[in-house]
Every structure is written in structure tokens, then in C-alpha cells.
N, C-alpha and C positions, 0 to 999 in steps of 0.2 A: 509685324515687321522684325520687331526688336527680338521676339521669342524665334523667329526663323533664323535670324542672324545667329543667335546664341547655339542653336541646332547645327547649323552649319559649321560654326567653329568649332564645335564640340566634335564633329566629325571629322573636322581636318586635323586637330589636335591629338587625336587619339592614334597616334603613331609613334614610331621611335623617334627620339630626340635628335638623332644626326640628320643634318640637312640634304636633302637629296638634289641631284641635278638631273632635269628633266628635259629631253628633246621633244619639241612641240612641231609637227608639221602640219600646215593649215593651208586650206583655201584662201584666195585673195579677198573673196567676198566679205567676209566679218574682220577683215584685217585690224581696223580701228578698236573694234570691240574685244578682240583677242588680245591685242597688245595692252589694252587697258586693264582687263581682268587677270591677265597673266602678272601684271604688275602689282596689282592688289594681293593677288594669290602670294607673290614672293614677300611682302610685306606682312601678310597674316602669319604664313608658315616658317619663314626664313628659308625655304626651299629656293633653288634657283631654276630660272626656265630659259632655254635656248630655244628662240623662234625661228621657224623657217618658213616663208610663204611661196605659194606656187598655185597654177591653176588646178582644178581637181584632176582633170586628165594626167598631168604630171605627177601629182600626189599617188595615184593610183600606180602608174606605170613605176615609179621609182620604189614604193612600198613593195609591189609584186616582185621587183627586181632584188630584193632583200634590203633596202635601205634600212637603216637602224633608226629607230624613235620610241618613244614611250606613249605619246599621246598625238592622235590625228584628230583634226578638226575639218570637216568638209561637208558636202551636201550629203543627205541621208542615202543616196543610192551608192556614194562613194563608200562611206562606212560599211553599209550592206554588202558590196563586192568585196571589201576586204576582210569582212568576217568571213564570207565564203571562200576567199583565197588562203583563209588560215593566218593572216597578218594582223587581224584584230580579234581580241577575245571575245567569244559568244557571250551576249548578256551585258556586255560593257556599254552598248551605244545608249546615249543621253542626248535627246533634241534640247537644242540650246534656244532656237527662234527662227525667225523668217524674214524676208524683206523683199519688197516689190522692185520693179524697175524704175529708175529716175532719169531725168536730163539736166545736165549741166552746161554752162557755157562760160566762156573766159570771163573774169571779174570786171565788171564795168560794161560789160557788151549788153544790147538789148536783150531780154529775155522774150523768147517767141511765145506765143500762144499756143499750148498744147492742152487746153481745157476740156477739148471734145476730139472725138476720131478724126472729123475732117481737119479740124485746126492743126492737129498734131502731122496728119499727112501733108498739110501745107507747109508745115514748118520743116518738115525732112526734106520735101521737094525745093525748098527755097535756099537750103542751105549748099555750100560749096562742098564741104567735107563733113561727114558725121564718123566720129570713132565709135567703136565698140570692142569689146574683148574677143579675140579671133577664136580662141579656144576655150573660153569661159560658158557655163551654163547660161549666163544671161545673154551672151552674145549669140550662141546657138539659137536661143527663142527669138530674140531680135530679127535674126534673118529669117526666121520662119514666119515672124510677124508680118515682115515686109510682103512676104506672098500672100497672106492672109488680106492685107490691106490693098492688093492689087498694085503695089509700086515697087515690086522688087527689081523688075527691068530697068525702070527709069531711076532707080538708085545706084546702079552698078558703078557708074564712074565717079560716085561720091563716098562710096564707103570706104573706111579706113579700119581694117581689122588690126588690132594692136596687141602687142604683148601684155600680159596681165599687168605688169609693173607699169606700163606707161600709158594705159588706156584713157586715164582721165588727165595724167600729166601733159599729154600731147595737146589738149584745149588750152591747159594754162599757158603753154607756150605760142599759142595762137596758130597751131599747125592743123587744127579742125575748129570747123564752128561750133559743134557739140557734140557732147558724149551721151550714149544711151546704155545703161549698165544697171547692175544692181544697186540700189541707193546707197547702201552701205559704204560701197567704194568710194563715193562721192566724199564723205565725210572725211573732214581735216585735211583735203588736198588744198594747199595755197594756190591761189591765182585762180580759183573756179568758183561760180557762185551756181547754186542749186536752182534749176527752175521748177522743179516739182516732180512729182510722180506721172506716168504716162497714165492716159485715161483708164478709168477703171475697167471699160469694156474690153480693153487689150490687155489687161494686168495679170501678171503671174505673181506667184509667191516663190522664191527661192529660199529653201530651207538649210539651216545648218545644224550640225549634231557633232557630238564627239564620241571618241571611243578609245580603249586603252589597247596597246600593243600586245599581242598574245607572247612576245618576247621579252617583255619589260623586265630589267632586273630591280625595278623599283615600283613594283604593283601597288604598295599602299600610297605612295605619293601620287602616283598617275592617277589612280582612282579617287583620290581626293581633289585633285585637280578637275577631273571631269564633273565631280559633284558640284565644285564650286562655280564651274562655267555655266551648269544648267541649274543652279540652285536660284530660289525665288528672290533671294538677298542680292542676286546680279542684275535684275531687272532694271534698276534705274540707270546702271551703267550700259546695258545693252541699248535701252530707249535712246540714251544720249548719243549713241553711236549708230543710230539708225536702224538697230534690230529690234523688230517685236517680238518680245518674250513668249515662249511657248505656254 
């Protein structure tokens, strides 16, 4: 691990001494991990990172419309689409990690049994309101999952599709009984308790990757940040924030 850290540091510091200012756009899924790693990158290099978070669909929409950025973090299909659109440099994609779906409830509330498919179904049907990201990848999957479990119609009056920035917070305020979302999104949100992952038979893995803008004016710094986010030395920070390193 020490040698890996030395290698990453050498790659990062083999750049001009002038500090760069990088604009980073990211999907909401890995928010806590991206914030933590970008803060470490700033401390390591002296560069500055301005972060903006959005759902992947809006990251794509804004990037394709010409929004300026230096580095983008999102689901692998997001990065690939932006490469095809000419907005992300070909060959710059680096996979960071992945995370499954999890469940959370308001802090102090009883935690429902979600240990099996049937138990999870009962917990969903017993809830008065279930939040999920209305436009996020995990939300799209969750709605499809309800159909697979045969309870989509029964859940219609209970579902609360939320904006990405309020998906978990609505549970903290007591406006939904539980949330089903990519587990990384639950990390560090005050007022909620994690119940755990959804049953393995129903699970999916949401991937996270990064790429360099094809139009960045700070290519060396942008490449260094992408290497930092995906480096083996970043694994402990990723795990601490709910991301399974690649």
C-alpha cells in the first residue's frame, strides 16, 4: 500500500507547480466518496476543486448542451455517452467502484426485516410512504424491481419519487417511512439509520466512473484527479463511504 501511495503521489506531482482550479460534475450516487477524495486531492496537490452534483440524466443533458467542466463522475453508461458525444476525451474513462441498493429509515424508528425477498415485500407493503430517486439509476431499477416482485400496482399510492438532493433527507424529516436508494447515498445523511442492503436475489450494482473533459484547459490536473479517484490508495476512503472499489 505504501508503494502504491508513493506511485500515485509521484504521478500527481509530476505537473507544473501552478495550482489548477478544476470544475467537477458528478452524479449523486457517490457524493460522500467524491467529496472526501476531492478534499484529499486538494490537500495533496494544492489544486482547487469546485464540485457540482446532479442526477446522471441531468449531468448528460447539461454536458451535451455545452456546460463547462474539467472532470465528470457518473455511471459508466454516462461516461460512455459523453465520450460518444465528444464531451469526454476518449480513453480517459477510469472505473472507480460500485454500490448496491440499500434501505434506510428515520433515526430511532424500528428497522423493518428486509432479510429475504418475502420480508422485503412485506416491509414495502406495510410502509405508508417509500422514497426513491425519481430520475436516478437506482430509482429506475427500484421501480422495475417492484414489477418483478409483483407489487407495483399495490405500491402506487405509497411511492414518493424524489429529487436527488432530497431522496434520503425526506425520510430524516419523517415524510416517508423508508427510502430505497443506492447505498452510498445513505452515508453521512443526518437523521437516518441504515437498515442494510436489499436481498441479494434482488440486488444490482450501480457503477461509478470518471472521465476528463475533451475541452478542459487543465488536462494534466484533470487527468491527475481521475487517477487519484481510481487509485488503489483511495480504496479505504471509498469503502468508508459505501463504495466497493473496483
